[in-house]
C-alpha positions as CSV (number, residue, x, y, z in Angstrom):
1,M,0.0,0.0,0.0
2,K,1.3,3.4,-0.9
3,T,2.2,5.8,1.9
4,E,-0.2,8.8,2.1
5,V,1.6,12.0,1.2
6,R,1.2,13.6,4.6
7,E,2.9,10.5,6.1
8,K,6.0,10.5,3.9
9,L,9.3,11.0,5.7
10,R,10.3,14.0,3.6
11,V,7.1,15.7,4.6
12,A,7.7,14.9,8.3
13,L,11.3,16.2,8.0
14,L,10.2,19.5,6.4
15,M,7.4,20.1,9.0
16,A,9.7,19.3,11.9
17,L,12.4,21.5,10.5
18,S,9.8,24.4,10.2
19,A,8.7,23.8,13.8
20,G,12.2,24.0,15.1
21,F,12.8,27.0,12.9
22,I,9.7,28.9,14.2
23,D,10.2,28.1,17.9
24,G,13.9,28.9,17.7
25,F,13.0,32.2,16.2
26,T,10.3,33.2,18.6
27,F,12.2,32.0,21.7
28,F,15.4,33.8,20.9
29,H,13.9,37.0,19.5
30,Y,10.6,37.3,21.4
31,D,11.6,37.0,25.1
32,G,11.4,33.2,25.5
33,R,8.0,32.7,24.1
34,F,7.2,29.5,22.1
35,A,4.9,29.4,19.1
36,G,4.6,25.6,19.1
37,A,6.0,24.1,22.3
38,Q,3.2,25.4,24.6
39,T,4.5,23.5,27.6
40,G,7.2,26.2,27.8
41,N,4.6,29.0,27.8
42,V,2.5,27.2,30.4
43,I,5.5,26.8,32.7
44,Q,6.7,30.4,32.3
45,A,3.1,31.7,32.7
46,G,2.9,29.8,36.1
47,I,6.3,31.2,37.2
48,S,5.3,34.7,36.3
49,L,2.1,34.5,38.1
50,A,3.8,33.1,41.2
51,Q,6.2,36.0,41.1
52,G,3.4,38.5,40.9
53,K,4.4,39.6,37.4
54,F,0.9,39.8,36.0
55,N,1.7,41.6,32.8
56,Q,4.4,38.9,32.0
57,F,1.9,36.2,32.8
58,W,-0.4,37.4,30.0
59,D,2.6,37.7,27.7
60,F,3.0,33.9,28.0
61,A,-0.7,33.1,28.3
62,I,-1.9,34.8,25.1
63,P,0.0,32.4,22.7
64,I,-1.7,29.5,24.6
65,F,-5.1,30.9,23.8
66,F,-4.2,31.4,20.2
67,F,-2.9,27.8,20.0
68,V,-6.2,26.5,21.4
69,A,-8.1,28.5,18.8
70,G,-5.9,27.1,16.1
71,V,-6.7,23.5,17.1
72,M,-10.4,24.2,17.3
73,F,-10.3,25.9,13.9
74,K,-8.6,22.8,12.4
75,V,-11.2,20.5,13.9
76,F,-14.2,22.5,12.6
77,Y,-12.7,23.1,9.2
78,A,-11.6,19.4,8.8
79,H,-15.2,18.4,9.7
80,Y,-16.5,20.8,7.1
81,L,-14.1,19.4,4.4
82,M,-14.9,15.8,5.4
83,K,-18.6,16.3,4.8
84,R,-17.7,17.5,1.3
85,R,-15.3,14.6,0.7
86,K,-12.3,16.9,0.3
87,F,-8.7,16.1,1.2
88,D,-8.3,18.1,4.4
89,A,-4.5,18.1,4.7
90,L,-3.9,19.9,1.4
91,Y,-6.5,22.6,2.3
92,L,-5.1,23.0,5.8
93,L,-1.6,23.2,4.5
94,S,-2.7,25.9,2.1
95,I,-4.2,27.9,4.9
96,Q,-1.0,27.6,6.9
97,L,1.2,28.5,3.9
98,I,-0.8,31.5,2.8
99,G,-1.6,32.7,6.3
100,M,2.0,32.6,7.5
101,T,3.3,34.2,4.3
102,V,0.8,37.1,4.4
103,F,1.2,37.7,8.1
104,T,5.1,37.7,7.8
105,V,5.0,40.2,5.0
106,M,2.6,42.4,6.9
107,Y,4.5,42.3,10.1
108,A,7.9,42.8,8.5
109,T,6.7,45.9,6.5
110,F,4.1,47.8,8.5
111,L,2.1,45.8,11.1
112,N,3.0,46.8,14.7
113,L,1.9,44.2,17.3
114,P,2.8,43.4,20.9
115,N,5.2,40.5,21.0
116,S,2.7,38.2,22.7
117,V,0.1,38.8,20.0
118,F,2.7,38.3,17.2
119,V,3.7,34.9,18.8
120,G,0.1,34.1,19.4
121,I,-0.8,34.5,15.7
122,V,2.1,32.2,14.7
123,S,0.9,29.8,17.4
124,F,-2.5,29.7,15.7
125,F,-0.9,28.4,12.5
126,M,1.4,26.0,14.4
127,A,-1.7,24.4,16.0
128,I,-3.1,23.6,12.5
129,Q,0.2,21.9,11.7
130,F,0.3,20.0,15.0
131,D,-3.2,18.5,14.5
132,T,-2.7,17.8,10.8
133,F,0.8,16.4,10.4
134,N,1.1,13.7,13.0
135,R,2.1,10.5,11.3
136,A,5.2,9.4,9.4
137,H,5.4,6.0,7.6
138,G,2.4,4.9,9.6
139,L,4.0,6.0,12.9
140,G,2.6,8.6,15.3
141,Y,4.9,11.6,15.8
142,T,4.7,15.2,16.8
143,S,5.6,17.8,14.1
144,V,5.5,20.8,16.4
145,F,7.6,19.8,19.5
146,T,9.7,16.7,20.0
147,T,9.5,15.4,23.6
148,G,7.2,12.6,22.6
149,N,9.4,11.8,19.7
150,I,12.5,11.5,21.9
151,K,10.5,9.3,24.4
152,N,9.3,6.9,21.6
153,F,12.7,6.8,20.1
154,S,14.2,5.8,23.4
155,V,11.6,3.2,24.2
156,N,11.9,1.5,20.8
157,L,15.7,1.6,20.9
158,A,15.6,-0.2,24.2
159,Q,13.1,-2.7,22.9
160,W,15.2,-3.3,19.8
161,I,18.3,-4.0,21.9
162,L,16.3,-6.5,23.9
163,T,14.3,-8.2,21.1
164,K,15.9,-7.3,17.8
165,R,12.4,-6.8,16.3
166,T,12.5,-5.0,12.9
167,E,9.4,-2.9,13.8
168,N,11.3,-1.3,16.7
169,L,14.2,-0.6,14.5
170,H,11.9,1.0,11.9
171,V,10.6,3.4,14.6
172,V,14.2,4.2,15.7
173,R,15.2,5.0,12.1
174,V,12.2,7.2,11.4
175,L,12.3,9.2,14.6
176,G,16.1,9.2,14.6
177,A,15.8,11.2,11.3
178,I,13.0,13.5,12.5
179,I,14.4,14.5,15.9
180,P,17.6,16.3,14.8
181,T,15.7,18.5,12.3
182,F,14.1,20.4,15.2
183,F,17.7,21.2,16.4
184,V,18.7,22.3,12.9
185,G,15.7,24.5,12.4
186,A,16.3,26.3,15.8
187,F,19.9,26.7,14.9
188,L,19.2,28.2,11.5
189,A,16.5,30.6,12.7
190,T,18.6,31.9,15.5
191,I,21.5,32.7,13.2
192,L,19.3,34.1,10.4
193,G,17.2,36.2,12.8
194,K,20.2,38.3,13.6
195,Y,20.4,39.5,10.0
196,F,16.8,39.4,8.7
197,G,14.6,40.2,11.7
198,A,11.0,39.4,11.2
199,W,11.7,38.4,7.6
200,T,13.3,35.3,9.0
201,L,9.9,33.7,9.2
202,M,9.8,33.5,5.4
203,G,12.2,30.6,5.9
204,A,9.4,28.6,7.4
205,C,7.1,29.7,4.6
206,I,9.5,28.3,2.1
207,L,9.5,25.0,3.9
208,Y,5.7,24.9,3.8
209,F,5.8,25.7,0.1
210,L,8.1,22.7,-0.5
211,V,5.6,20.5,1.3
212,F,2.9,22.0,-0.9
213,L,4.9,21.2,-4.0
214,I,5.2,17.6,-2.8
215,Y,1.5,17.4,-2.5
216,R,0.9,18.8,-5.9
217,T,3.5,16.6,-7.7
218,E,2.9,13.3,-6.0
219,K,-0.2,11.2,-5.9
220,I,-2.1,11.2,-2.7
């Protein structure tokens, strides 16, 4: 059976690379805020509240609300597409690509937003990615943050050492390829952000466009 396009490894690598890129950019250039890894925002919001820094609490809480809105939007829109027998991943990818590109151009040229709202809007689009691209070669993975990937990699590596089962080795190989791309994305965004500012996010848009091209040139 052919692998569905959204589950192909090259798609997973590009989406993971984009997630590391975006989170590396927002964390380094926007005061430690994450667009995808909401656990970091939740923890920092709790710390800020405990320290009585109420304004800082909202700085970290706002992206969380945007992320929740993004997940809900994806669920509602996917339900709408399913009723019309349309392929939801391509439409959702198009929304992410167009939305991120337009927003990046607007923000880099004239749009003036508080940092928390800027990161929040990016979080909205990251949430769509998280809930759409979550399988690679039939395996569950996370395309927005990588803690679960590292855990599953470690479990399957241990099981392979004990049993030598090929299915465990397959998981190790797939996740072993995906995990480092988050690191590479964060590294590139941090370096590029020093020179290109908000335009740096166009790097993630280019990665989304490459995924879009894969969808358009390969059979679903």
